[in-house]
KEDRENDO-648497 format. One line per 2 residues: their letters; for each residue z, x negated, y negated of C-alpha. Coordinates in nm, 2 decimals, always signed. Example, Ala and Ser with C-alpha at 12.3 -4.5 7.8 and 13.67 -1.06 7.14 Angstrom:
<atoms>
as> +0.78,-1.23,+0.45 ~ +0.71,-1.37,+0.11
</atoms>
This chain:
<atoms>
mf> -7.22,-6.07,+14.56 ~ -7.01,-6.34,+14.41
fi> -6.79,-6.34,+14.72 ~ -7.09,-6.38,+14.95
lf> -7.22,-6.68,+14.75 ~ -6.88,-6.84,+14.73
la> -6.83,-6.80,+15.10 ~ -7.17,-6.95,+15.18
gs> -7.09,-7.25,+14.96 ~ -6.75,-7.29,+15.12
vv> -6.90,-7.29,+15.47 ~ -7.14,-7.57,+15.38
st> -6.86,-7.76,+15.20 ~ -6.62,-7.72,+15.49
sq> -6.87,-7.84,+15.75 ~ -6.89,-8.17,+15.57
tr> -6.53,-8.21,+15.45 ~ -6.43,-8.44,+15.73
gl> -6.71,-8.68,+15.66 ~ -6.65,-8.68,+15.29
kt> -6.28,-8.75,+15.33 ~ -6.36,-9.09,+15.50
it> -6.54,-9.21,+15.18 ~ -6.28,-9.37,+14.96
ek> -6.28,-9.57,+14.64 ~ -6.02,-9.81,+14.80
el> -6.26,-9.91,+15.08 ~ -6.55,-9.95,+14.84
ry> -6.34,-10.19,+14.64 ~ -6.23,-10.37,+14.95
hl> -6.58,-10.45,+15.07 ~ -6.72,-10.53,+14.73
df> -6.44,-10.76,+14.64 ~ -6.55,-10.97,+14.94
lg> -6.93,-10.94,+14.93 ~ -6.94,-10.98,+14.55
ap> -6.72,-11.29,+14.54 ~ -6.87,-11.61,+14.38
ef> -6.83,-11.79,+14.71 ~ -7.14,-11.60,+14.83
rg> -7.34,-11.79,+14.56 ~ -7.55,-11.48,+14.49
re> -7.68,-11.41,+14.85 ~ -8.02,-11.57,+14.79
tp> -8.30,-11.51,+15.05 ~ -8.27,-11.71,+15.27
sp> -7.93,-11.88,+15.24 ~ -7.63,-11.94,+15.46
el> -7.43,-11.71,+15.23 ~ -7.67,-11.42,+15.29
ei> -7.64,-11.48,+15.66 ~ -7.26,-11.46,+15.64
at> -7.30,-11.13,+15.45 ~ -7.54,-11.01,+15.72
ly> -7.30,-11.09,+16.00 ~ -7.02,-10.92,+15.81
lg> -7.22,-10.60,+15.81 ~ -7.32,-10.62,+16.17
nw> -6.97,-10.70,+16.29 ~ -6.83,-10.41,+16.09
lk> -7.09,-10.17,+16.24 ~ -7.00,-10.29,+16.59
as> -6.63,-10.26,+16.54 ~ -6.68,-9.91,+16.40
gv> -6.88,-9.79,+16.70 ~ -7.21,-9.74,+16.52
kp> -7.51,-9.80,+16.75 ~ -7.77,-10.07,+16.68
lm> -8.13,-9.96,+16.62 ~ -8.32,-10.25,+16.76
pd> -8.46,-10.21,+17.12 ~ -8.28,-10.53,+17.23
gs> -7.94,-10.38,+17.14 ~ -7.91,-10.58,+16.82
fy> -7.83,-10.48,+16.47 ~ -8.06,-10.75,+16.33
qk> -8.43,-10.73,+16.27 ~ -8.56,-11.08,+16.21
vp> -8.79,-11.11,+15.91 ~ -9.02,-11.41,+15.91
ln> -9.04,-11.59,+15.58 ~ -9.24,-11.87,+15.41
vt> -8.99,-12.07,+15.22 ~ -9.11,-12.27,+14.92
sv> -8.90,-12.56,+14.81 ~ -8.98,-12.77,+14.51
fq> -8.98,-13.14,+14.59 ~ -8.78,-13.26,+14.30
pg> -8.88,-13.63,+14.29 ~ -9.25,-13.53,+14.28
tk> -9.21,-13.26,+14.02 ~ -9.21,-13.41,+13.68
ik> -9.34,-13.40,+13.32 ~ -9.49,-13.71,+13.16
vs> -9.50,-13.74,+12.79 ~ -9.74,-14.00,+12.65
ng> -9.76,-14.07,+12.27 ~ -9.98,-14.38,+12.26
ig> -9.68,-14.61,+12.23 ~ -9.50,-14.54,+12.56
eh> -9.44,-14.29,+12.83 ~ -9.13,-14.08,+12.91
vy> -9.08,-13.91,+13.24 ~ -8.86,-13.60,+13.29
yf> -8.77,-13.45,+13.63 ~ -8.74,-13.10,+13.76
gk> -8.39,-12.97,+13.78 ~ -8.27,-13.20,+13.51
af> -8.48,-13.15,+13.20 ~ -8.69,-12.85,+13.30
sg> -8.75,-12.58,+13.55 ~ -9.00,-12.33,+13.66
nf> -9.08,-12.07,+13.92 ~ -9.33,-12.30,+14.11
ta> -9.49,-12.17,+14.43 ~ -9.77,-12.41,+14.47
sg> -9.84,-12.78,+14.41 ~ -10.07,-12.88,+14.12
sw> -10.11,-13.08,+13.80 ~ -10.17,-12.96,+13.45
sg> -10.24,-13.19,+13.15 ~ -10.36,-13.17,+12.80
nv> -10.30,-13.24,+12.44 ~ -10.03,-13.05,+12.27
vf> -10.01,-12.75,+12.04 ~ -9.69,-12.61,+11.90
ag> -9.72,-12.23,+11.86 ~ -9.39,-12.11,+11.72
lg> -9.29,-11.79,+11.91 ~ -9.64,-11.76,+12.06
is> -9.67,-11.41,+11.92 ~ -10.01,-11.28,+11.80
dp> -9.94,-10.96,+11.61 ~ -10.16,-10.96,+11.30
sg> -10.10,-10.60,+11.22 ~ -9.73,-10.66,+11.22
gw> -9.76,-10.96,+10.99 ~ -9.68,-11.22,+11.25
dd> -9.95,-11.43,+11.41 ~ -9.85,-11.77,+11.56
ld> -10.19,-11.82,+11.73 ~ -10.41,-11.77,+11.42
gl> -10.67,-12.04,+11.40 ~ -10.54,-12.24,+11.70
dl> -10.78,-12.37,+11.96 ~ -10.57,-12.35,+12.28
rg> -10.84,-12.44,+12.53 ~ -10.71,-12.69,+12.78
ki> -10.39,-12.75,+12.57 ~ -10.03,-12.77,+12.66
vi> -9.87,-12.50,+12.44 ~ -9.51,-12.52,+12.33
il> -9.32,-12.21,+12.23 ~ -8.97,-12.11,+12.14
de> -8.78,-11.87,+12.37 ~ -8.66,-11.65,+12.09
qk> -8.73,-11.29,+11.98 ~ -8.94,-11.20,+11.68
pg> -8.70,-11.12,+11.38 ~ -8.60,-10.76,+11.37
dg> -8.69,-10.68,+11.73 ~ -8.32,-10.66,+11.83
ry> -8.21,-10.73,+12.19 ~ -8.44,-10.75,+12.48
ep> -8.47,-10.41,+12.65 ~ -8.25,-10.40,+12.96
gf> -8.46,-10.44,+13.28 ~ -8.66,-10.73,+13.15
tr> -8.54,-11.05,+13.32 ~ -8.51,-11.38,+13.14
ts> -8.84,-11.51,+13.27 ~ -9.04,-11.19,+13.24
rl> -8.96,-11.12,+12.88 ~ -9.21,-11.39,+12.77
na> -9.48,-11.26,+12.99 ~ -9.68,-11.08,+12.73
ri> -9.70,-11.38,+12.50 ~ -9.78,-11.62,+12.79
te> -10.06,-11.39,+12.91 ~ -10.22,-11.39,+12.57
ir> -10.19,-11.77,+12.55 ~ -10.34,-11.80,+12.90
nr> -10.63,-11.57,+12.80 ~ -10.71,-11.81,+12.52
ga> -10.76,-12.09,+12.77 ~ -10.43,-12.29,+12.77
sa> -10.37,-12.53,+13.05 ~ -9.99,-12.47,+13.05
vf> -9.71,-12.31,+12.85 ~ -9.37,-12.47,+12.80
si> -9.09,-12.26,+12.65 ~ -8.80,-12.43,+12.48
vs> -8.47,-12.30,+12.60 ~ -8.25,-12.11,+12.35
de> -7.97,-12.27,+12.15 ~ -7.71,-12.10,+12.36
re> -7.85,-12.23,+12.69 ~ -7.89,-12.58,+12.54
kr> -7.53,-12.57,+12.43 ~ -7.42,-12.48,+12.78
ma> -7.62,-12.77,+12.92 ~ -7.45,-13.01,+12.67
eg> -7.12,-12.89,+12.80 ~ -7.21,-12.99,+13.15
en> -7.37,-12.68,+13.31 ~ -7.69,-12.74,+13.50
if> -7.90,-12.45,+13.35 ~ -8.19,-12.57,+13.56
ay> -8.02,-12.55,+13.90 ~ -8.25,-12.43,+14.17
ip> -8.24,-12.27,+14.52 ~ -8.55,-12.25,+14.74
tg> -8.67,-11.89,+14.80 ~ -8.84,-11.72,+15.09
rl> -9.11,-11.46,+15.09 ~ -9.28,-11.26,+15.37
aa> -9.50,-11.48,+15.59 ~ -9.75,-11.20,+15.63
ly> -9.90,-11.00,+15.35 ~ -9.92,-10.63,+15.44
ds> -10.15,-10.38,+15.27 ~ -9.83,-10.19,+15.17
qr> -9.72,-10.48,+14.95 ~ -10.02,-10.45,+14.72
ty> -9.83,-10.31,+14.43 ~ -10.06,-10.50,+14.19
fg> -10.43,-10.50,+14.26 ~ -10.62,-10.82,+14.19
pe> -10.98,-10.89,+14.09 ~ -11.10,-10.88,+14.45
qq> -11.03,-10.51,+14.46 ~ -11.21,-10.42,+14.14
sk> -11.56,-10.29,+14.13 ~ -11.82,-10.53,+13.99
pa> -12.18,-10.50,+13.88 ~ -12.45,-10.60,+14.13
ga> -12.51,-10.98,+14.11 ~ -12.20,-11.04,+13.91
im> -11.99,-11.35,+13.99 ~ -11.61,-11.29,+14.01
rp> -11.43,-11.61,+13.93 ~ -11.06,-11.64,+14.00
ea> -10.83,-11.71,+13.71 ~ -10.75,-12.07,+13.65
pl> -10.39,-12.15,+13.75 ~ -10.15,-12.18,+13.46
gr> -9.86,-12.42,+13.45 ~ -9.54,-12.26,+13.31
ae> -9.21,-12.43,+13.26 ~ -8.90,-12.41,+13.04
is> -8.78,-12.73,+12.89 ~ -8.47,-12.88,+12.72
he> -8.44,-12.96,+12.35 ~ -8.45,-13.33,+12.43
ma> -8.79,-13.31,+12.59 ~ -8.92,-13.07,+12.33
ad> -8.82,-13.31,+12.05 ~ -8.99,-13.60,+12.24
il> -9.31,-13.40,+12.27 ~ -9.31,-13.27,+11.91
gi> -9.21,-13.61,+11.77 ~ -8.91,-13.47,+11.57
pk> -8.53,-13.52,+11.58 ~ -8.35,-13.31,+11.84
ad> -8.15,-13.14,+11.57 ~ -8.47,-13.00,+11.43
is> -8.53,-12.79,+11.74 ~ -8.20,-12.60,+11.67
gm> -8.32,-12.57,+11.31 ~ -8.64,-12.39,+11.43
fs> -8.43,-12.13,+11.62 ~ -8.21,-12.08,+11.31
di> -8.52,-12.03,+11.09 ~ -8.65,-11.76,+11.33
rq> -8.32,-11.58,+11.33 ~ -8.32,-11.58,+10.95
gr> -8.67,-11.42,+10.95 ~ -8.87,-11.73,+10.86
qv> -9.18,-11.80,+11.07 ~ -9.20,-12.16,+11.20
ps> -9.54,-12.30,+11.13 ~ -9.77,-12.36,+11.43
rv> -9.95,-12.70,+11.44 ~ -10.15,-12.94,+11.65
ip> -9.94,-13.24,+11.77 ~ -10.17,-13.54,+11.73
gv> -10.16,-13.84,+11.96 ~ -9.95,-13.68,+12.23
rv> -10.06,-13.59,+12.58 ~ -9.85,-13.42,+12.84
kl> -9.89,-13.39,+13.22 ~ -9.70,-13.16,+13.45
dv> -9.70,-13.25,+13.82 ~ -9.56,-13.00,+14.07
ev> -9.50,-13.08,+14.44 ~ -9.38,-12.81,+14.67
en> -9.30,-12.80,+15.04 ~ -9.34,-12.50,+15.26
ys> -9.16,-12.43,+15.58 ~ -9.09,-12.13,+15.80
gt> -8.76,-11.95,+15.78 ~ -8.61,-11.61,+15.87
ss> -8.37,-11.36,+15.72 ~ -8.25,-11.04,+15.87
nv> -8.25,-10.67,+15.81 ~ -7.93,-10.50,+15.94
la> -8.03,-10.17,+16.11 ~ -7.80,-9.91,+16.27
lv> -7.85,-9.56,+16.42 ~ -7.65,-9.25,+16.41
eg> -7.81,-9.01,+16.66 ~ -7.87,-8.66,+16.55
sd> -7.66,-8.37,+16.69 ~ -7.96,-8.15,+16.78
rn> -8.14,-8.23,+17.10 ~ -8.47,-8.12,+16.96
lr> -8.45,-8.29,+16.62 ~ -8.28,-8.62,+16.70
ne> -8.62,-8.78,+16.74 ~ -8.68,-8.72,+16.37
yi> -8.52,-8.95,+16.12 ~ -8.36,-8.99,+15.78
vv> -8.35,-9.34,+15.64 ~ -8.07,-9.43,+15.40
cg> -8.09,-9.78,+15.27 ~ -8.02,-10.05,+15.01
hh> -8.07,-10.43,+14.99 ~ -7.78,-10.67,+15.06
da> -7.94,-10.98,+14.90 ~ -7.90,-11.08,+14.54
rg> -8.04,-11.33,+14.29 ~ -7.86,-11.64,+14.40
id> -7.83,-11.89,+14.12 ~ -8.02,-11.83,+13.80
dg> -7.99,-12.02,+13.47 ~ -7.75,-12.25,+13.64
ei> -7.51,-11.97,+13.71 ~ -7.41,-11.76,+14.01
va> -7.55,-11.41,+13.99 ~ -7.29,-11.24,+14.21
ga> -7.50,-10.91,+14.23 ~ -7.20,-10.67,+14.25
dd> -7.40,-10.38,+14.11 ~ -7.74,-10.52,+14.22
ng> -7.70,-10.46,+14.50 ~ -7.35,-10.49,+14.63
sa> -7.29,-10.14,+14.52 ~ -7.54,-9.99,+14.76
tv> -7.44,-10.24,+15.03 ~ -7.08,-10.11,+15.04
al> -7.19,-9.74,+14.98 ~ -7.39,-9.77,+15.30
le> -7.08,-9.88,+15.49 ~ -6.89,-9.57,+15.37
ia> -7.18,-9.34,+15.45 ~ -7.20,-9.49,+15.80
qa> -6.83,-9.42,+15.85 ~ -6.87,-9.06,+15.73
lm> -7.17,-9.00,+15.96 ~ -6.96,-9.11,+16.26
vd> -6.73,-8.82,+16.18 ~ -6.99,-8.56,+16.08
rp> -7.36,-8.62,+16.16 ~ -7.67,-8.40,+16.09
kr> -7.91,-8.26,+16.34 ~ -8.16,-8.54,+16.27
sv> -8.09,-8.90,+16.35 ~ -8.00,-9.13,+16.06
il> -8.12,-9.49,+16.03 ~ -7.89,-9.70,+15.81
aw> -8.08,-10.00,+15.68 ~ -7.95,-10.30,+15.48
ft> -8.28,-10.47,+15.38 ~ -8.31,-10.84,+15.30
ge> -8.51,-11.01,+15.04 ~ -8.57,-10.72,+14.80
eq> -8.53,-10.96,+14.51 ~ -8.81,-11.17,+14.64
gm> -9.07,-10.89,+14.68 ~ -8.90,-10.63,+14.90
ng> -8.94,-10.85,+15.20 ~ -8.71,-10.65,+15.43
sh> -8.83,-10.30,+15.36 ~ -9.20,-10.40,+15.38
yf> -9.14,-10.57,+15.71 ~ -8.94,-10.28,+15.85
in> -9.20,-10.01,+15.77 ~ -9.48,-10.23,+15.90
nc> -9.28,-10.30,+16.22 ~ -9.09,-9.98,+16.25
pv> -8.87,-9.93,+16.56 ~ -8.94,-9.56,+16.54
pv> -9.26,-9.37,+16.46 ~ -9.31,-9.36,+16.09
ek> -9.46,-9.01,+16.12 ~ -9.12,-8.89,+16.23
is> -8.93,-9.02,+15.92 ~ -8.86,-8.72,+15.70
tc> -8.74,-8.91,+15.40 ~ -8.61,-9.25,+15.27
ln> -8.30,-9.23,+15.04 ~ -8.27,-9.57,+14.87
md> -7.98,-9.69,+14.67 ~ -8.01,-9.98,+14.43
mi> -7.76,-10.04,+14.14 ~ -7.55,-9.73,+14.15
ar> -7.23,-9.83,+13.98 ~ -7.27,-9.88,+13.61
nn> -7.36,-9.70,+13.28 ~ -7.29,-9.33,+13.20
pd> -7.04,-9.21,+13.46 ~ -7.20,-8.86,+13.48
sl> -7.57,-8.96,+13.49 ~ -7.81,-9.10,+13.75
fl> -8.18,-9.18,+13.75 ~ -8.38,-9.02,+14.03
vg> -8.69,-9.24,+14.08 ~ -8.97,-9.08,+14.29
sd> -8.78,-8.78,+14.42 ~ -9.04,-8.54,+14.27
ll> -9.36,-8.73,+14.33 ~ -9.44,-8.65,+14.70
ss> -9.22,-8.36,+14.80 ~ -9.07,-8.09,+14.58
el> -8.83,-8.02,+14.87 ~ -8.66,-8.37,+14.84
da> -8.59,-8.32,+14.47 ~ -8.47,-7.97,+14.53
ai> -8.23,-8.09,+14.80 ~ -8.07,-8.35,+14.58
nr> -8.02,-8.10,+14.30 ~ -7.89,-7.84,+14.54
vn> -7.61,-8.06,+14.68 ~ -7.53,-8.20,+14.34
rr> -7.45,-7.85,+14.21 ~ -7.29,-7.72,+14.53
sg> -7.06,-8.01,+14.57 ~ -6.94,-8.00,+14.21
ln> -7.04,-8.36,+14.15 ~ -7.27,-8.23,+13.87
fg> -7.45,-8.55,+13.78 ~ -7.71,-8.52,+13.51
fd> -8.04,-8.65,+13.65 ~ -8.28,-8.85,+13.44
yt> -8.65,-8.88,+13.55 ~ -8.76,-9.13,+13.29
ys> -8.86,-9.39,+13.55 ~ -9.01,-9.14,+13.80
vt> -9.36,-9.21,+13.67 ~ -9.62,-9.47,+13.77
dh> -9.71,-9.58,+13.42 ~ -9.37,-9.68,+13.27
pq> -9.42,-10.01,+13.10 ~ -9.15,-10.17,+13.31
rv> -9.30,-10.03,+13.63 ~ -8.96,-9.94,+13.76
yf> -9.10,-9.70,+14.02 ~ -9.25,-10.00,+14.21
rs> -8.94,-10.22,+14.20 ~ -8.72,-10.12,+14.49
dh> -8.71,-10.06,+14.86 ~ -8.82,-9.69,+14.85
yp> -9.17,-9.80,+14.75 ~ -9.29,-9.94,+15.09
fi> -9.20,-9.60,+15.24 ~ -9.40,-9.42,+14.96
rf> -9.70,-9.63,+15.06 ~ -9.68,-9.47,+15.40
gi> -9.66,-9.12,+15.26 ~ -9.29,-9.08,+15.33
ps> -9.11,-8.88,+15.06 ~ -8.86,-9.12,+14.90
vw> -8.62,-9.15,+14.62 ~ -8.43,-9.44,+14.45
ff> -8.08,-9.34,+14.33 ~ -8.03,-9.57,+14.03
sg> -7.77,-9.59,+13.75 ~ -7.99,-9.78,+13.52
ft> -8.02,-10.14,+13.38 ~ -7.74,-10.31,+13.19
pd> -7.73,-10.63,+12.98 ~ -7.57,-10.79,+13.29
yh> -7.89,-10.73,+13.50 ~ -7.97,-11.05,+13.69
tk> -7.70,-11.25,+13.50 ~ -7.36,-11.39,+13.58
gd> -7.21,-11.07,+13.43 ~ -7.29,-10.86,+13.73
vp> -6.95,-10.90,+13.89 ~ -6.71,-10.66,+14.07
ea> -6.49,-10.64,+13.76 ~ -6.77,-10.47,+13.57
vd> -6.83,-10.20,+13.84 ~ -6.74,-9.83,+13.77
yq> -6.58,-9.76,+14.11 ~ -6.53,-9.39,+14.03
kl> -6.91,-9.36,+13.97 ~ -6.98,-9.56,+14.28
yr> -6.75,-9.33,+14.48 ~ -6.92,-9.01,+14.35
tt> -7.27,-9.15,+14.40 ~ -7.19,-9.25,+14.76
kl> -7.07,-8.89,+14.82 ~ -7.39,-8.75,+14.67
vy> -7.62,-8.96,+14.89 ~ -7.41,-8.88,+15.20
lt> -7.45,-8.50,+15.12 ~ -7.82,-8.55,+15.07
vm> -7.84,-8.72,+15.41 ~ -7.67,-8.41,+15.56
et> -7.89,-8.17,+15.36 ~ -8.22,-8.32,+15.46
gn> -8.10,-8.41,+15.81 ~ -8.02,-8.05,+15.88
ak> -8.33,-7.89,+15.73 ~ -8.55,-7.68,+15.96
dl> -8.85,-7.91,+15.93 ~ -8.96,-8.25,+15.80
lk> -8.98,-8.25,+15.42 ~ -9.31,-8.10,+15.31
ld> -9.57,-8.32,+15.13 ~ -9.66,-8.07,+14.87
vn> -9.69,-8.25,+14.54 ~ -9.98,-8.50,+14.56
ka> -10.29,-8.35,+14.72 ~ -10.41,-8.70,+14.83
vn> -10.10,-8.73,+15.05 ~ -10.06,-8.46,+15.32
sr> -9.93,-8.66,+15.62 ~ -9.72,-8.96,+15.69
gs> -9.86,-9.28,+15.84 ~ -10.04,-9.60,+15.78
hn> -10.37,-9.42,+15.70 ~ -10.24,-9.37,+15.35
lr> -10.28,-9.74,+15.29 ~ -10.65,-9.71,+15.26
ek> -10.60,-9.57,+14.91 ~ -10.54,-9.80,+14.61
sl> -10.26,-9.57,+14.50 ~ -10.09,-9.27,+14.65
fe> -10.11,-9.11,+14.30 ~ -10.48,-9.18,+14.22
as> -10.60,-8.84,+14.32 ~ -10.28,-8.65,+14.22
er> -10.32,-8.33,+14.02 ~ -9.96,-8.30,+13.92
</atoms>
C-alpha cells in the first residue's frame, strides 16, 4: 500500500518537475532588485515609473514567448482613471487670532488625502488624543461642544496601548477617533504630526510630499465593498440626509503652536507627557478661528493591466481558465518617503514572472491567465476593471489565485484568505499540493472571515472575483511593521520564503488546471453559479449557512 501511494505521489511530482526547476531564487532576486529599486519612486498609480514597470513586464513576456491575452494582440488592458490632483496654491489653512492672519500652504505645513474641493471653518477646540473611553479612565472629549468646531488632536497612542497593530496604515490608525469626533458635529479634524516626523521635517525631509492619485473612472457594482446610506432600509416617510463632509488634515508643530497660541516647544512637551502616561488637558481655544480651503483638479488618465495567456493542453478544457494574479503598483511616496513596495507587491510581481516561465515548460489542461493588476493600492482599480470587462467569459473561470505580500514573516507559515468561503475544493487543492510537494507550510485562516476588524478579506485583488461568484484565494504572508513604509525594500525580503510560495502557487495552478471539472461552489448556498448576477446581493455571504 505504501509503495502504491509513493508511486502515485512520484508520478504527480515528476510530471511537474520540469516546470518547478525553472523557478529559481536567483531570478526572483534579479527581477525584484530592479522593480523594487528606489528609482521607481514607489510605482504610484498613475505615474511614469509604474508605466516603466508595466513595459518591463510586457517586454519580458514577449521575449519569453508568452502569448498576449487581449484581442488586439496586446499585453496591455488600458484602465481608465479619474486623477485627482491637489492645486497647491489654492489649498491652504488660514489662522486668524484677532490680531493678524497667518496662511499655511498644502505640501509645506500640512497635508491630507483630499479628493474634492471645499472649505471648512470654525472656532478651535484642542482635544488631546481625541479619545473617548470613559470606562478605561480616559476621555478627552468629556464636556466639549464640538459642533462646527475645528478640532486639534495629537497623533500619538494612548499610554499602555503599545505599538499600532500591523495592517493599520498611518492615516487609518486615527479613524476611530476621528469618526467619533465627526459624530459629535465637528467641522474638521487636524492631527498634529508626531515628534519623530517633525524632527525629520526639521532635518530637511518633506514629510508632506504629494503625488496625484488615480481611481477608476466608472464605479462598478462589484466595487461596493462598503455600503452607504442609500442602500439601507428606511422607514416610510423618513428623510435620509447625507453626512456633512469633514475636513481632515495633518499639520506641523509650527502651525499647531500658532493655532493653540503656545510656544512650539510646548507641542513636543505634550507628546512627552502622553508617553509618560499623563493626559494633556482638553480646552477651548478662545479668539482663534481657522479656515481650511481645498482646491482639487480632476483630469482623465489611464494605467494598464498586464495580461498574458498560456493555452491549456487539453482541446476540450482550454476554453476554461485559471487566473493567477498580483498587483504591480505600490504606494508611491508617503510621509515624504519612497515606499518601494518590495513585499507589497513586488514579491507577487516577480513570482508571476517565474510562474509564467514554469507554465511555458509544463502547462495544465486548462488555460491560465497571468494578470498583473494596476492600482490595487487605490481601490483595486485593475482587478475591478478586468472582471467587469473580462476578455473571456467569467462563467468559465474556475478560480482566481491572488498573491499579495508573500515574502515576509514566519518562513513556514502563510495566510490563506478566502480559500474556504466559496469552494471546499479550492482549499482542499491547496492543502493537497502543500503536503504532496513537501513544502509543508502551516496555513493560517485568521483573515478568512468577513467580520475581522481590519477587513482583510476585502483588501486585495481576489475580492472582485469573489463578487462574481468565482472561488478565489489570497496567498498572504501577513503584515509587518514595514507595511506601507520606507522599510518595505528588497533587503527585507525573505527570498527563500518567496521561492517556496511561488512553487506552491504554481503547483496549485497545475492542480486546479488539471481537475476534471470547474471547482464546485459548495460552501455558500447563496452562490451556486459564476457570473454578474451575483452582484444583486449586498454580500455573497449574507445568506451563508456555513
